[in-house]
NUMIMI-690541 format. One record per residue (C-alpha): residue in one letter; x negated, y, z. Coordinates in nm, 4 decimals, decimal comma, padded with zeros to 6 digits. Each point is the difference from the previous one (the first is absolute). Layout:
<site resn="A" east="X" north="Y" up="Z"/>
...
END
This chain:
<site resn="M" east="00,4018" north="01,8287" up="-00,1501"/>
<site resn="R" east="-00,0517" north="-00,0504" up="00,4066"/>
<site resn="V" east="-00,1402" north="-00,2530" up="00,2910"/>
<site resn="Y" east="00,1775" north="-00,0651" up="00,2792"/>
<site resn="I" east="-00,1802" north="-00,0631" up="00,3434"/>
<site resn="P" east="00,1252" north="-00,1001" up="00,3709"/>
<site resn="L" east="-00,2008" north="00,1856" up="00,2707"/>
<site resn="Q" east="-00,0091" north="-00,1124" up="00,3492"/>
<site resn="S" east="00,2057" north="00,3928" up="00,1069"/>
<site resn="G" east="00,2986" north="-00,2182" up="-00,0639"/>
<site resn="Q" east="00,0099" north="00,1231" up="-00,3920"/>
<site resn="I" east="00,0343" north="-00,0635" up="-00,3542"/>
<site resn="V" east="-00,1775" north="00,2433" up="-00,2566"/>
<site resn="A" east="-00,0091" north="00,0094" up="-00,3515"/>
<site resn="L" east="-00,3700" north="00,1612" up="-00,1464"/>
<site resn="N" east="00,0175" north="00,1669" up="-00,2925"/>
<site resn="R" east="-00,1801" north="-00,2225" up="-00,1413"/>
<site resn="E" east="-00,2487" north="00,2419" up="-00,2711"/>
<site resn="T" east="-00,0281" north="00,3268" up="00,3028"/>
<site resn="G" east="00,0925" north="-00,2511" up="00,3097"/>
<site resn="K" east="00,2187" north="00,2361" up="00,0934"/>
<site resn="V" east="00,3178" north="-00,1095" up="00,2333"/>
<site resn="E" east="00,2691" north="00,0629" up="-00,1953"/>
<site resn="W" east="00,2549" north="-00,1700" up="00,2751"/>
<site resn="S" east="-00,0002" north="-00,1903" up="00,3310"/>
<site resn="V" east="00,2894" north="-00,1690" up="00,1515"/>
<site resn="E" east="-00,0133" north="-00,1564" up="00,4085"/>
<site resn="L" east="-00,0069" north="-00,4078" up="00,0165"/>
<site resn="A" east="-00,2748" north="-00,1453" up="00,1708"/>
<site resn="S" east="-00,2070" north="-00,3194" up="-00,2155"/>
<site resn="S" east="-00,2684" north="-00,2281" up="00,0402"/>
<site resn="W" east="00,0735" north="-00,1014" up="-00,4254"/>
<site resn="A" east="-00,0684" north="00,1127" up="-00,3131"/>
<site resn="P" east="00,2995" north="00,1056" up="-00,1414"/>
<site resn="I" east="00,1198" north="-00,1534" up="-00,3877"/>
<site resn="V" east="00,1084" north="00,1913" up="-00,2393"/>
<site resn="S" east="00,2188" north="-00,1298" up="-00,2636"/>
<site resn="D" east="00,2079" north="00,2205" up="-00,3166"/>
<site resn="D" east="-00,0502" north="00,3284" up="00,1738"/>
<site resn="V" east="00,0905" north="-00,1009" up="00,3422"/>
<site resn="L" east="-00,1796" north="-00,0559" up="00,2642"/>
<site resn="Y" east="00,0604" north="-00,3069" up="00,2993"/>
<site resn="A" east="-00,1180" north="00,0661" up="00,3631"/>
<site resn="A" east="-00,0330" north="-00,1858" up="00,3057"/>
<site resn="G" east="00,0426" north="00,1312" up="00,3317"/>
<site resn="A" east="-00,0793" north="-00,1647" up="00,3142"/>
<site resn="N" east="00,4329" north="-00,1238" up="00,0755"/>
<site resn="E" east="00,0639" north="00,1376" up="-00,3526"/>
<site resn="F" east="00,0348" north="-00,0042" up="-00,4187"/>
<site resn="Q" east="00,0617" north="00,3132" up="-00,2473"/>
<site resn="T" east="-00,0298" north="00,0530" up="-00,3254"/>
<site resn="L" east="-00,0963" north="00,3766" up="-00,1286"/>
<site resn="E" east="00,0087" north="00,2647" up="-00,2974"/>
<site resn="T" east="-00,3420" north="-00,0671" up="-00,0810"/>
<site resn="T" east="00,0209" north="00,4215" up="-00,1136"/>
<site resn="S" east="00,0932" north="00,1308" up="00,2680"/>
<site resn="G" east="00,0320" north="-00,2638" up="00,3751"/>
<site resn="K" east="00,3801" north="-00,0391" up="-00,0390"/>
<site resn="Q" east="00,1256" north="-00,2972" up="00,1800"/>
<site resn="I" east="00,2139" north="-00,1813" up="-00,2655"/>
<site resn="W" east="00,0582" north="-00,2926" up="00,2979"/>
<site resn="R" east="-00,0867" north="-00,0917" up="00,3213"/>
<site resn="T" east="00,0362" north="-00,3871" up="00,1951"/>
<site resn="P" east="-00,0491" north="-00,0536" up="00,3456"/>
<site resn="L" east="-00,2054" north="-00,3356" up="00,0620"/>
<site resn="D" east="00,0497" north="-00,1723" up="00,2846"/>
<site resn="A" east="-00,4276" north="-00,0620" up="00,0291"/>
<site resn="E" east="-00,3144" north="00,1514" up="-00,0673"/>
<site resn="L" east="-00,1890" north="-00,1217" up="-00,3552"/>
<site resn="I" east="-00,2372" north="-00,2500" up="00,0439"/>
<site resn="A" east="-00,1169" north="-00,0027" up="-00,4266"/>
<site resn="A" east="-00,0294" north="00,2783" up="-00,3107"/>
<site resn="P" east="00,3862" north="00,0252" up="-00,1049"/>
<site resn="A" east="00,0072" north="-00,1305" up="-00,4187"/>
<site resn="T" east="00,2503" north="00,0426" up="-00,2543"/>
<site resn="E" east="00,0830" north="-00,1450" up="-00,2936"/>
<site resn="G" east="00,3564" north="-00,0295" up="-00,2419"/>
<site resn="D" east="00,2944" north="00,1675" up="00,2373"/>
<site resn="H" east="-00,1707" north="-00,1395" up="00,4134"/>
<site resn="V" east="-00,2109" north="00,1727" up="00,2390"/>
<site resn="F" east="-00,2044" north="-00,2708" up="00,1957"/>
<site resn="L" east="-00,0552" north="00,0431" up="00,3413"/>
<site resn="L" east="-00,1895" north="-00,2282" up="00,2832"/>
<site resn="T" east="00,1432" north="00,1155" up="00,3101"/>
<site resn="K" east="-00,1058" north="-00,1675" up="00,3296"/>
<site resn="P" east="-00,0124" north="-00,2754" up="00,1980"/>
<site resn="N" east="00,0792" north="-00,1381" up="-00,3305"/>
<site resn="Q" east="00,2352" north="00,1009" up="-00,2804"/>
<site resn="L" east="00,0487" north="00,0524" up="-00,3368"/>
<site resn="L" east="00,2751" north="00,2405" up="-00,1640"/>
<site resn="A" east="00,0293" north="00,1385" up="-00,3455"/>
<site resn="L" east="00,1778" north="00,3506" up="-00,0174"/>
<site resn="D" east="00,1780" north="00,1090" up="-00,3288"/>
<site resn="K" east="-00,1558" north="00,2055" up="-00,1685"/>
<site resn="S" east="00,2993" north="00,2462" up="-00,0923"/>
<site resn="N" east="00,0958" north="00,0876" up="00,3648"/>
<site resn="G" east="-00,1737" north="-00,1447" up="00,2706"/>
<site resn="S" east="00,1891" north="-00,2979" up="00,0813"/>
<site resn="E" east="-00,1194" north="-00,3005" up="00,1433"/>
<site resn="V" east="00,0908" north="-00,3040" up="-00,2598"/>
<site resn="W" east="-00,0652" north="-00,2773" up="00,2354"/>
<site resn="R" east="-00,2368" north="-00,1612" up="00,2703"/>
<site resn="H" east="-00,2615" north="-00,2368" up="00,0083"/>
<site resn="T" east="-00,1727" north="-00,1509" up="00,3291"/>
<site resn="I" east="-00,3295" north="-00,0531" up="-00,0140"/>
<site resn="E" east="-00,0202" north="-00,4036" up="00,1914"/>
<site resn="S" east="-00,3584" north="-00,0582" up="00,0191"/>
<site resn="A" east="-00,1656" north="00,3566" up="00,2152"/>
<site resn="L" east="-00,1733" north="00,2842" up="-00,1479"/>
<site resn="N" east="-00,3585" north="00,1066" up="00,0434"/>
<site resn="S" east="-00,1075" north="00,2910" up="-00,1967"/>
<site resn="P" east="00,2386" north="-00,0504" up="-00,2849"/>
<site resn="A" east="-00,0249" north="00,1719" up="-00,3279"/>
<site resn="M" east="00,2309" north="00,0001" up="-00,2900"/>
<site resn="V" east="00,0436" north="00,0452" up="-00,3805"/>
<site resn="A" east="00,2648" north="-00,0119" up="-00,2392"/>
<site resn="S" east="00,0545" north="-00,1011" up="-00,3942"/>
<site resn="S" east="00,3008" north="-00,1295" up="-00,2110"/>
<site resn="E" east="-00,0316" north="-00,3664" up="00,1709"/>
<site resn="G" east="00,0767" north="00,1627" up="00,3274"/>
<site resn="V" east="-00,1752" north="00,0428" up="00,3003"/>
<site resn="F" east="-00,3449" north="-00,0846" up="00,0999"/>
<site resn="V" east="-00,1826" north="-00,0132" up="00,4226"/>
<site resn="V" east="-00,2464" north="-00,0756" up="00,1124"/>
<site resn="S" east="-00,0534" north="-00,0611" up="00,4318"/>
<site resn="G" east="-00,3456" north="-00,1436" up="00,0533"/>
<site resn="D" east="-00,0391" north="-00,2938" up="-00,2210"/>
<site resn="R" east="00,2777" north="00,0004" up="-00,1781"/>
<site resn="L" east="00,1846" north="00,0844" up="-00,2900"/>
<site resn="S" east="00,4138" north="-00,0245" up="-00,0021"/>
<site resn="H" east="00,2267" north="00,0266" up="-00,2989"/>
<site resn="Y" east="00,3488" north="00,1585" up="00,0731"/>
<site resn="A" east="00,2758" north="00,0572" up="-00,2630"/>
<site resn="A" east="00,0667" north="00,3666" up="-00,1382"/>
<site resn="H" east="00,3668" north="00,0367" up="00,0398"/>
<site resn="D" east="00,1065" north="-00,1876" up="00,3258"/>
<site resn="G" east="-00,3606" north="-00,0321" up="00,1551"/>
<site resn="H" east="-00,0233" north="-00,4347" up="00,0456"/>
<site resn="L" east="-00,3231" north="-00,1013" up="00,0258"/>
<site resn="E" east="-00,1036" north="-00,2060" up="-00,3393"/>
<site resn="W" east="-00,3191" north="-00,0747" up="00,0439"/>
<site resn="E" east="-00,2979" north="-00,0124" up="00,2778"/>
<site resn="R" east="-00,3430" north="-00,1216" up="-00,0252"/>
<site resn="Q" east="-00,2741" north="-00,0374" up="00,2913"/>
<site resn="L" east="-00,3797" north="00,1108" up="-00,0798"/>
<site resn="A" east="-00,3322" north="-00,0076" up="00,1541"/>
<site resn="G" east="-00,1249" north="00,3003" up="00,1614"/>
<site resn="V" east="00,2008" north="00,3584" up="00,0452"/>
<site resn="L" east="00,1740" north="00,1766" up="-00,3402"/>
<site resn="S" east="-00,0827" north="00,2797" up="-00,1148"/>
<site resn="R" east="00,3081" north="00,2721" up="-00,1205"/>
<site resn="P" east="00,1582" north="-00,2432" up="-00,2951"/>
<site resn="A" east="00,0564" north="00,1361" up="-00,4341"/>
<site resn="A" east="00,2606" north="-00,1644" up="-00,1368"/>
<site resn="A" east="00,0772" north="00,0733" up="-00,4094"/>
<site resn="G" east="00,1503" north="-00,2104" up="-00,2635"/>
<site resn="D" east="00,0397" north="-00,4628" up="00,0889"/>
<site resn="R" east="-00,3000" north="00,1555" up="00,2421"/>
<site resn="V" east="-00,0638" north="00,0339" up="00,3671"/>
<site resn="F" east="-00,3567" north="00,1280" up="00,1073"/>
<site resn="V" east="-00,1542" north="-00,0226" up="00,3989"/>
<site resn="G" east="-00,3798" north="00,0352" up="00,0735"/>
<site resn="S" east="-00,0756" north="-00,1783" up="00,3367"/>
<site resn="T" east="-00,3174" north="00,0490" up="00,2920"/>
<site resn="D" east="-00,0919" north="-00,3856" up="-00,0914"/>
<site resn="N" east="-00,2094" north="00,1168" up="-00,3121"/>
<site resn="N" east="00,2970" north="-00,0693" up="-00,2341"/>
<site resn="F" east="00,2694" north="00,2024" up="-00,2986"/>
<site resn="Y" east="00,2997" north="-00,2171" up="00,0227"/>
<site resn="A" east="00,2300" north="00,0572" up="-00,3059"/>
<site resn="L" east="00,3303" north="-00,1520" up="00,0300"/>
<site resn="D" east="00,3309" north="-00,1018" up="-00,2927"/>
<site resn="A" east="00,2424" north="00,2685" up="00,0796"/>
<site resn="S" east="00,3186" north="-00,2617" up="00,0286"/>
<site resn="S" east="-00,1977" north="-00,3115" up="00,2066"/>
<site resn="G" east="-00,2460" north="00,1087" up="00,2501"/>
<site resn="R" east="-00,2060" north="-00,2460" up="-00,2525"/>
<site resn="L" east="-00,3508" north="00,0378" up="-00,0132"/>
<site resn="A" east="-00,1264" north="00,1828" up="-00,3372"/>
<site resn="Y" east="-00,3573" north="00,0330" up="00,0658"/>
<site resn="R" east="-00,2759" north="00,0774" up="00,2547"/>
<site resn="F" east="-00,2726" north="00,2167" up="00,0219"/>
<site resn="S" east="-00,3276" north="00,0288" up="00,2119"/>
<site resn="T" east="-00,1347" north="00,3328" up="00,1036"/>
<site resn="G" east="-00,3763" north="00,0175" up="00,2044"/>
<site resn="G" east="00,2110" north="00,3154" up="00,2823"/>
<site resn="D" east="00,4013" north="00,0007" up="00,1328"/>
<site resn="V" east="00,2433" north="00,1156" up="-00,2839"/>
<site resn="V" east="00,1634" north="00,3471" up="00,0955"/>
<site resn="G" east="00,2817" north="-00,0464" up="-00,2676"/>
<site resn="A" east="00,0683" north="00,0152" up="-00,3524"/>
<site resn="A" east="00,1115" north="00,2353" up="-00,3172"/>
<site resn="V" east="00,1418" north="-00,1208" up="-00,2732"/>
<site resn="S" east="00,0472" north="00,1837" up="-00,3750"/>
<site resn="N" east="00,1577" north="-00,2637" up="-00,2960"/>
<site resn="D" east="-00,2357" north="-00,2384" up="-00,0302"/>
<site resn="F" east="-00,2907" north="00,0879" up="00,2794"/>
<site resn="V" east="-00,0039" north="-00,0387" up="00,3263"/>
<site resn="Y" east="-00,1979" north="00,1888" up="00,2478"/>
<site resn="V" east="-00,2019" north="-00,1300" up="00,3031"/>
<site resn="A" east="-00,1664" north="00,1294" up="00,2763"/>
<site resn="S" east="-00,1776" north="-00,1614" up="00,2289"/>
<site resn="L" east="-00,2356" north="00,1129" up="00,2697"/>
<site resn="D" east="-00,2824" north="-00,1621" up="-00,1684"/>
<site resn="N" east="-00,0388" north="00,3007" up="-00,1855"/>
<site resn="L" east="00,1615" north="-00,0868" up="-00,2527"/>
<site resn="L" east="00,2557" north="00,1218" up="-00,2730"/>
<site resn="R" east="00,1256" north="-00,3260" up="-00,2873"/>
<site resn="A" east="00,2525" north="00,0370" up="-00,2276"/>
<site resn="L" east="00,1859" north="-00,3712" up="-00,0722"/>
<site resn="R" east="00,2255" north="-00,1030" up="-00,2320"/>
<site resn="R" east="00,3164" north="-00,0250" up="00,1326"/>
<site resn="G" east="00,1697" north="-00,3066" up="-00,2035"/>
<site resn="S" east="-00,3882" north="-00,1859" up="00,0678"/>
<site resn="G" east="-00,2005" north="00,1806" up="00,3250"/>
<site resn="N" east="-00,3393" north="00,0478" up="-00,2397"/>
<site resn="Q" east="-00,2115" north="00,2180" up="00,0480"/>
<site resn="V" east="-00,0472" north="00,2455" up="-00,2613"/>
<site resn="W" east="-00,2091" north="00,2636" up="00,1630"/>
<site resn="K" east="-00,1327" north="00,0943" up="00,3737"/>
<site resn="G" east="-00,1456" north="00,3034" up="00,1370"/>
<site resn="N" east="-00,2656" north="00,1199" up="00,3225"/>
<site resn="L" east="00,1594" north="00,2374" up="00,2485"/>
<site resn="T" east="-00,2069" north="00,2120" up="00,1631"/>
<site resn="T" east="00,2076" north="-00,0385" up="00,2813"/>
<site resn="R" east="00,2563" north="-00,2262" up="00,1601"/>
<site resn="T" east="00,3170" north="-00,0012" up="-00,1089"/>
<site resn="I" east="00,2777" north="00,1815" up="00,2601"/>
<site resn="A" east="00,3508" north="-00,1220" up="-00,1634"/>
<site resn="P" east="00,1197" north="-00,1511" up="-00,3324"/>
<site resn="P" east="-00,1825" north="00,1135" up="-00,3314"/>
<site resn="L" east="00,3108" north="00,2666" up="-00,2049"/>
<site resn="T" east="-00,0176" north="-00,0826" up="-00,3707"/>
<site resn="F" east="00,1848" north="00,2892" up="-00,2291"/>
<site resn="G" east="-00,0357" north="00,1425" up="-00,3299"/>
<site resn="G" east="-00,3458" north="-00,2777" up="-00,1419"/>
<site resn="I" east="-00,1273" north="00,1480" up="00,3386"/>
<site resn="V" east="-00,0604" north="-00,2357" up="00,3232"/>
<site resn="L" east="-00,0646" north="00,1891" up="00,3274"/>
<site resn="V" east="-00,1845" north="-00,1746" up="00,3000"/>
<site resn="T" east="00,0150" north="00,2160" up="00,3681"/>
<site resn="G" east="-00,2953" north="-00,0883" up="00,1827"/>
<site resn="H" east="-00,1443" north="-00,0231" up="00,4055"/>
<site resn="D" east="-00,1160" north="00,2792" up="-00,0728"/>
<site resn="P" east="00,0873" north="00,3655" up="-00,1687"/>
<site resn="I" east="-00,0129" north="-00,1035" up="-00,3239"/>
<site resn="L" east="00,2304" north="-00,0782" up="-00,3180"/>
<site resn="T" east="-00,1514" north="-00,2242" up="-00,2655"/>
<site resn="T" east="00,2129" north="-00,0381" up="-00,3576"/>
<site resn="F" east="-00,0314" north="-00,2339" up="-00,3005"/>
<site resn="D" east="00,0445" north="-00,1094" up="-00,2772"/>
<site resn="A" east="00,3634" north="-00,2192" up="-00,0126"/>
<site resn="M" east="-00,0784" north="-00,1900" up="-00,2805"/>
<site resn="T" east="-00,4129" north="-00,0194" up="00,0539"/>
<site resn="G" east="-00,1049" north="00,0558" up="00,3314"/>
<site resn="A" east="-00,2551" north="00,2756" up="-00,0926"/>
<site resn="P" east="-00,0732" north="00,2590" up="00,2363"/>
<site resn="I" east="00,2277" north="00,2978" up="-00,0532"/>
<site resn="A" east="-00,0573" north="00,2847" up="00,2980"/>
<site resn="M" east="-00,0454" north="00,0030" up="00,4155"/>
<site resn="F" east="00,1275" north="00,2596" up="00,1943"/>
<site resn="S" east="-00,1379" north="00,0940" up="00,3361"/>
<site resn="V" east="00,2463" north="00,1866" up="00,2279"/>
<site resn="A" east="-00,0496" north="00,1938" up="00,2703"/>
<site resn="A" east="00,0610" north="-00,2914" up="00,3169"/>
<site resn="D" east="00,1919" north="-00,3047" up="-00,0299"/>
<site resn="P" east="00,3255" north="-00,0925" up="-00,1574"/>
<site resn="Q" east="00,2601" north="-00,0954" up="00,1749"/>
<site resn="G" east="00,2274" north="-00,2496" up="-00,1789"/>
<site resn="V" east="00,0349" north="-00,0685" up="-00,3751"/>
<site resn="P" east="-00,0756" north="00,3637" up="-00,2266"/>
<site resn="L" east="00,3452" north="00,1064" up="-00,2033"/>
<site resn="V" east="-00,0490" north="-00,0319" up="-00,3303"/>
<site resn="D" east="00,1243" north="00,1424" up="-00,3599"/>
<site resn="T" east="00,0495" north="-00,2921" up="-00,1738"/>
<site resn="T" east="-00,0210" north="00,1519" up="-00,3525"/>
<site resn="P" east="-00,2571" north="00,3113" up="00,0584"/>
<site resn="E" east="-00,0542" north="00,2925" up="-00,2265"/>
<site resn="P" east="-00,3011" north="00,1874" up="-00,0946"/>
<site resn="F" east="-00,0937" north="00,2566" up="00,2939"/>
<site resn="R" east="00,2908" north="-00,0593" up="00,2216"/>
<site resn="V" east="-00,0247" north="-00,1351" up="00,3336"/>
<site resn="A" east="00,0868" north="-00,3752" up="00,0173"/>
<site resn="I" east="-00,1668" north="-00,1842" up="00,2911"/>
<site resn="V" east="00,1202" north="00,1821" up="00,3571"/>
<site resn="V" east="-00,2138" north="-00,1624" up="00,2619"/>
<site resn="V" east="00,1066" north="00,0759" up="00,3815"/>
<site resn="T" east="-00,2913" north="-00,0120" up="00,2455"/>
<site resn="R" east="00,0215" north="-00,1244" up="00,3462"/>
<site resn="D" east="-00,0856" north="00,3733" up="00,1715"/>
<site resn="A" east="00,3685" north="00,1254" up="-00,1383"/>
<site resn="R" east="-00,0855" north="00,0974" up="-00,3735"/>
<site resn="A" east="00,0516" north="-00,0680" up="-00,3386"/>
<site resn="I" east="-00,1857" north="00,0831" up="-00,3205"/>
<site resn="G" east="00,0671" north="00,0164" up="-00,3651"/>
<site resn="L" east="-00,1952" north="-00,1584" up="-00,1979"/>
<site resn="R" east="-00,0788" north="00,1276" up="-00,3875"/>
<site resn="P" east="-00,1444" north="-00,3830" up="-00,1242"/>
<site resn="T" east="-00,1082" north="00,1233" up="-00,3993"/>
<site resn="G" east="-00,2430" north="-00,3154" up="-00,0161"/>
<site resn="M" east="00,3410" north="-00,2315" up="00,0512"/>
<site resn="M" east="00,2012" north="00,2131" up="-00,3143"/>
<site resn="F" east="-00,2251" north="00,0221" up="-00,2451"/>
<site resn="R" east="-00,1586" north="-00,3685" up="00,0334"/>
<site resn="E" east="-00,0715" north="-00,1573" up="-00,3726"/>
<site resn="L" east="00,2977" north="-00,2673" up="-00,0907"/>
<site resn="P" east="-00,1567" north="-00,3317" up="-00,1164"/>
<site resn="L" east="-00,0463" north="-00,0697" up="-00,3300"/>
<site resn="T" east="00,3165" north="-00,2121" up="-00,0859"/>
<site resn="P" east="00,0659" north="-00,1717" up="-00,3709"/>
<site resn="I" east="00,1574" north="00,2654" up="-00,2260"/>
<site resn="Q" east="00,3379" north="-00,1980" up="-00,0604"/>
<site resn="T" east="00,1272" north="00,2502" up="-00,3618"/>
<site resn="L" east="-00,2263" north="00,1426" up="-00,2559"/>
<site resn="P" east="-00,0057" north="00,4241" up="-00,0070"/>
<site resn="G" east="00,1325" north="00,1813" up="-00,2911"/>
<site resn="K" east="00,2871" north="00,0587" up="-00,1253"/>
<site resn="P" east="00,1101" north="-00,3204" up="-00,3009"/>
<site resn="L" east="00,0384" north="00,0613" up="-00,3337"/>
<site resn="S" east="00,2436" north="-00,1769" up="-00,2124"/>
<site resn="R" east="-00,1506" north="-00,1711" up="-00,2939"/>
<site resn="E" east="00,1303" north="00,1192" up="-00,3653"/>
<site resn="P" east="00,1800" north="-00,2373" up="-00,2553"/>
<site resn="F" east="-00,2380" north="-00,1696" up="-00,1819"/>
<site resn="S" east="00,1218" north="-00,0577" up="-00,4306"/>
<site resn="I" east="-00,1801" north="-00,1200" up="-00,2761"/>
<site resn="P" east="-00,0487" north="00,3092" up="-00,2069"/>
<site resn="T" east="00,1672" north="-00,0796" up="-00,4112"/>
<site resn="L" east="-00,2628" north="-00,0331" up="-00,1911"/>
<site resn="P" east="00,1363" north="00,1132" up="-00,4229"/>
<site resn="P" east="00,0267" north="-00,2929" up="-00,2015"/>
<site resn="P" east="-00,2891" north="-00,0916" up="-00,2260"/>
<site resn="T" east="-00,0777" north="00,0694" up="-00,4121"/>
<site resn="S" east="00,0053" north="-00,2029" up="-00,2285"/>
<site resn="S" east="-00,3166" north="-00,0075" up="-00,3115"/>
<site resn="S" east="00,2018" north="00,1472" up="-00,2451"/>
<site resn="Q" east="00,0744" north="00,3202" up="00,2286"/>
<site resn="R" east="-00,3904" north="00,0669" up="00,1207"/>
<site resn="T" east="-00,0825" north="-00,0334" up="-00,4206"/>
<site resn="K" east="00,2476" north="00,2516" up="-00,0737"/>
END
């Protein structure tokens, strides 16, 4: 297993996750975290987009871009979605890099962020959330909310976005209708969705778990430092990156703290995590601002007690019942037979 890191020197390096040894590197100047999907690495350069083999770094295809990216790329289905200067949203074919469609966004983009799901492409810019169809890029709906919006999260029939107005919004993905709003005590930094829960981190130093469908709060956990990035959820765990060099993990179902990790320097971006952590293996890699990559083996995450669940089937093997039969008795004897 490997982790892939873009360097300021204009390279992308692949590190062995267990040892930190460089396995390969390629010349590609990138300001965006690459995406890994089906053993293919998707990476954006200054004026190009490439796919590489994860095992060797060998180029699969390369597509020149006529402008620089202004948001992290996203993938969904057969497409890669890109936002380029000044206001272009385009889709590339994942198999060969050819342009499938291009859409010019009429409104000016202000620090945009993008996420893609089976419902389409969702773009945040300032106080505006827009939904574009994945097959041709046409605008499905647009919604203006209060404050400055954070990076959206999408799952199923919901799209979620937080705001500097201390509110967390859930909207219907197909129509943009407001499903619910949850008030927090600080700016909402971001959210992550897993199964029936959405996890919300805000600058009141709290992490909250809400029901995805209703917005009812299930639990909340205290953070020892102000969070700098949306939470990450994987394998029944929620991880939060703090402003100080501290990572905190919680049980996704109960909110019980699992472990806290202190790294040597402030993190650069979000940690790289293995979605299925294994015992005694590196599960989290943190890149720090002083140009170090640090691998963590979070044992407490891997051997935590599972929550109690009702027994669905009784243990043991069912035995078949022997057929019931009435014993046959000898016929009664007469009194004359008894006297002989």
